[in-house]
C-alpha positions as CSV (number, residue, x, y, z in Angstrom):
1,M,91.3,135.7,31.3
2,H,94.2,133.9,29.8
3,S,95.4,134.9,26.3
4,L,95.6,132.7,23.3
5,Q,99.4,133.1,23.4
6,D,99.5,131.3,26.7
7,H,97.1,128.5,25.8
8,W,97.6,127.8,22.1
9,R,98.8,124.3,22.9
10,L,95.6,123.3,24.6
11,L,93.6,124.7,21.7
12,L,95.8,122.8,19.2
13,A,95.4,119.6,21.1
14,M,91.6,120.0,21.2
15,G,91.6,120.8,17.5
16,I,93.6,117.7,16.7
17,I,91.2,115.6,18.8
18,I,88.1,117.1,17.1
19,V,89.7,116.5,13.6
20,G,90.3,112.9,14.6
21,L,86.7,112.5,15.7
22,G,85.5,114.1,12.5
23,I,87.6,111.7,10.4
24,L,86.2,108.8,12.4
25,A,82.7,110.0,11.8
26,I,83.3,110.4,8.1
27,L,84.8,106.9,7.9
28,S,81.9,105.4,9.9
29,P,78.9,107.7,9.3
30,L,76.4,105.1,10.5
31,V,78.1,104.8,13.9
32,A,78.4,108.6,14.1
33,G,74.7,109.0,13.2
34,L,73.5,106.5,15.7
35,S,75.8,108.0,18.4
36,A,74.4,111.4,17.7
37,T,70.9,110.1,17.9
38,V,71.5,108.4,21.3
39,A,73.2,111.6,22.6
40,L,70.2,113.7,21.5
41,G,67.9,111.2,23.3
42,A,70.0,111.4,26.4
43,L,69.8,115.2,26.3
44,L,66.0,115.0,25.9
45,I,65.8,112.7,29.0
46,I,67.9,115.2,30.9
47,G,65.5,118.0,29.7
48,A,62.6,115.9,31.0
49,V,64.2,115.7,34.4
50,V,64.7,119.4,34.5
51,H,61.1,120.1,33.5
52,A,59.9,117.6,36.1
53,A,62.0,119.2,38.8
54,H,60.6,122.6,37.9
55,V,57.1,121.2,38.3
56,F,57.8,119.9,41.8
57,T,59.7,123.0,43.0
58,V,57.4,125.8,41.9
59,H,54.0,125.7,43.7
60,G,51.0,127.7,42.7
61,W,52.5,128.5,39.3
62,K,49.9,128.5,36.4
63,G,52.5,127.0,34.0
64,R,52.8,123.7,36.0
65,T,50.5,121.8,33.6
66,A,52.5,123.0,30.6
67,Q,55.8,122.0,32.3
68,T,54.4,118.6,33.1
69,V,53.3,118.0,29.5
70,L,56.8,119.2,28.3
71,A,58.5,116.8,30.8
72,V,56.4,113.9,29.4
73,V,57.0,114.8,25.8
74,Y,60.8,115.2,26.4
75,L,60.9,111.9,28.2
76,L,59.0,110.0,25.6
77,A,61.0,111.5,22.7
78,G,64.3,110.8,24.6
79,L,63.4,107.2,25.4
80,A,62.3,106.6,21.8
81,L,65.6,107.9,20.5
82,V,67.7,106.0,23.0
83,G,65.5,102.8,22.8
84,N,65.5,102.7,19.0
85,P,68.3,104.8,17.6
86,A,67.8,103.4,14.1
87,A,64.3,104.8,13.9
88,G,65.5,108.0,15.4
89,L,68.2,108.3,12.8
90,A,65.7,107.8,10.1
91,T,63.6,110.6,11.5
92,L,66.6,112.9,11.8
93,T,67.5,112.2,8.2
94,I,64.1,113.2,7.0
95,L,64.2,116.3,9.2
96,L,67.6,117.1,7.7
97,V,66.1,116.9,4.2
98,A,63.3,119.3,5.3
99,F,65.9,121.7,6.8
100,F,68.0,121.8,3.7
101,V,65.0,122.5,1.5
102,V,63.7,125.3,3.7
103,D,67.2,126.7,4.2
104,G,67.9,126.5,0.5
105,L,64.6,128.2,-0.6
106,I,65.2,131.0,1.9
107,E,68.8,131.6,0.8
108,V,67.8,131.6,-2.9
109,Y,64.9,134.1,-2.2
110,G,67.2,136.2,0.0
111,G,70.0,136.2,-2.6
112,L,67.5,137.2,-5.4
113,K,66.3,140.1,-3.2
114,L,70.0,141.2,-2.8
115,R,70.5,141.3,-6.6
116,P,71.7,144.9,-6.8
117,E,74.4,144.1,-4.2
118,T,77.8,142.8,-5.1
119,N,78.2,139.0,-4.9
120,W,74.5,138.2,-4.4
121,Q,75.1,135.1,-6.5
122,W,77.0,133.5,-3.6
123,M,73.8,133.4,-1.5
124,V,71.8,132.0,-4.4
125,G,74.4,129.4,-5.0
126,S,74.6,128.4,-1.4
127,G,70.8,128.0,-1.4
128,A,70.9,126.0,-4.6
129,I,73.5,123.7,-3.1
130,S,71.3,123.1,0.0
131,I,68.4,122.2,-2.3
132,V,70.5,119.8,-4.3
133,L,71.9,118.2,-1.2
134,A,68.3,117.8,0.1
135,G,67.4,116.1,-3.2
136,L,70.5,113.9,-3.1
137,I,69.6,112.7,0.4
138,W,65.9,112.3,-0.6
139,V,66.5,110.2,-3.7
140,T,69.0,108.0,-1.9
141,L,66.5,107.2,0.9
142,P,66.5,104.7,2.7
143,F,70.3,104.3,2.1
144,A,70.8,107.9,3.1
145,I,69.9,107.0,6.6
146,V,73.1,105.2,6.9
147,W,75.4,108.1,5.8
148,A,73.7,111.5,5.8
149,V,73.6,112.6,9.4
150,G,76.9,110.9,10.4
151,L,78.8,112.2,7.3
152,L,77.6,115.8,7.7
153,F,78.3,115.7,11.5
154,G,81.8,114.4,10.6
155,I,82.4,117.2,8.1
156,N,81.3,119.7,10.7
157,L,83.7,118.2,13.3
158,L,86.5,118.2,10.8
159,T,86.1,121.8,9.8
160,T,85.7,122.9,13.4
161,G,88.8,121.1,14.4
162,I,90.8,122.6,11.5
163,S,89.7,126.1,12.4
164,M,90.7,125.5,16.0
165,I,94.1,124.3,14.8
166,E,94.6,127.4,12.6
167,I,93.6,129.7,15.4
168,A,96.1,127.9,17.7
169,F,98.9,128.3,15.2
170,G,98.1,132.0,15.1
171,G,98.4,132.1,18.9
172,R,101.7,130.2,18.7
173,S,103.0,132.7,16.1
174,A,102.0,135.6,18.3
175,S,103.6,134.0,21.3
176,R,106.9,133.5,19.5
177,E,106.8,137.1,18.3
178,G,105.9,138.4,21.7
179,R,102.9,140.3,20.5
180,A,99.1,140.1,21.1
181,P,97.2,138.1,18.4
182,A,95.2,140.1,15.8
183,G,92.0,141.4,17.3
184,E,93.3,141.2,20.9
185,P,94.3,144.5,22.5
186,R,97.7,144.7,24.1
187,G,97.6,144.1,27.8
188,A,94.4,142.0,27.6
C-alpha cells in the first residue's frame, strides 16, 4: 500500500477535478440533475442484467422467481429514467423532499432524546434545517425540479473535492517534512 506522502499529487488532482465538476453542477443544476437521473437509470439497467444473469446461471434455486421479478423491475425503472429523465428528475426531487422530512424528524427526535448531553442542540438544529430544506423544495415545486437535485449534488461534489484537496495538502506537508501523516503509523 502506498502512502499519502507518495501520492498526494494524484489526490490533489482528483480533488481539483471533483471541485470543478461540483462548480459546474452548481452553475447548471438542471444538467447535473438530468445527468444524475440518466446515470441512475443506467445503473438500474446494469442491475437488471446482473439479476437476469443470476436467474440463468443458478438452476433449481427457489429464489429464481424473485430474481426474475427484480430483473424486470430494475429494467423497467432503468428504462423509464433513461427514456424520460425529466420525469425521473421530478420523481427524485419528490423523494428528496421525503428524505429530508424523515431525516429531519429523526434528527430532531434523536437530539431531544440527547438533551442531557452536551451540544444536543446541534442535532436538533441539523434536523430543523433538513425540515426547512424539505419545505423550501416543496413550496418551490415544480421549479425545484430544475435546481434541487443538481444543486445538492453539486454541493456534495464541491465539499468532497475540497476535503480531498485538504487531505492532499496534509500529505504534501508530511512528505516535505519526511514524516508519516497524522494517523498513519511510521513504516506503514
